N, C-alpha and C positions, 0 to 999 in steps of 0.2 A: 179328258173324259170325265173326270170327277164332277165338274159342274153339270154336265148332262145327266149323269147318274143321279145326282142330288135332285135335279128338276123332275126327272121321271118318277123318282120315289115320292116326291111331294105331290105330284099330280095324280099318280095312279095307285098309291098305297091303299086308298079307300076302296078301290075296285078289286083288291086282291093281289096286286103286283108286289112281289117281294124281291129284294136284292140281297144277295149274300156276296160281299166282297171277299176276294181271296188275295192275301198279301204273300206273294212269293218273291222274296227279296233278291235283287240282283247283286247287291253289295253286302259285305259282312256287317257294316255299320247299320244296315236296315233290319237286322235280325232281332235285336232286343225288343221285348214286349213293350217296354216303356216308350220306345221310339214310335211304335205303331200307335199306341194310345195318344201320344203327343200329336202325331200327324193327323189322326182322325179328328181330334179336337180342333186343330188349326184349320183343317179343310172343311169343318162343319159337317162331317159325315155322320148321319143318324142311323143308317142301316148297319147290320152286324158285319164285322170283318173277321175272317178266319185267318190265323197266322199259319203259313205253309212253308216253314223254314227248310224242311227237307224235300220239298217239291213233290210230295205224294199226290196232292190234288192236281197240281200242274200236270203230272205224268198221267194220272187216271183219266183226265179229260182231253189229253192230247194237245195241250197248250204248248206253243213254241215261241211265242212273242208277247211282249207287253205293249199295250193292253190287248186282251182278248175278251170279248163279250160273248156269252152263251145265253140264249133264251130258251127256256123249257116251257112246255105246255103244262096243263094241270096234272097230267099223268107222269110228269118227270121226263118226258122225251125231249131231247134237244131238237129244236126246230129251226134254230138260227144261230149262226156263228159269224162274228166279225172280228178281224184281226187288225189292230192299229187304230189310229184316230180317224175321225170322219164318218161319213154316211149316217149321220145322226138322224136325219129325216127318215131314212129307210129303216133304221133300227126302231125308231119310235112308232112307225107305221106297223111294224111287226108286233110290237108290244100291244098296240091297240087291237090288232087282229086276234092275238092270242087271248087277250082279256075278253073279247067278244064271243069267243067260242064257248060252247057249253058241252059238257061231257056227253 
């Protein structure tokens, strides 16, 4: 999913699209801050990543699997949720639809 997120960020950032990645580690070796920084550099991730070692964000948004994508509108209302890989065309169509909406 990271390649798709990178592409969407590059294409739609100028239109107001924002990504905030949330790193909720599955394994203990994924918890150190330095590992997250190293991975974001290696994967060329330019958008911000929040480290969620205690799964607070994971629980708040009802996430149950990796990866989970949530799309919110300009008011912060979740309008789309996708669990797992795939359906990239559908997700991108929703990104375009949300960017086209005006308050």
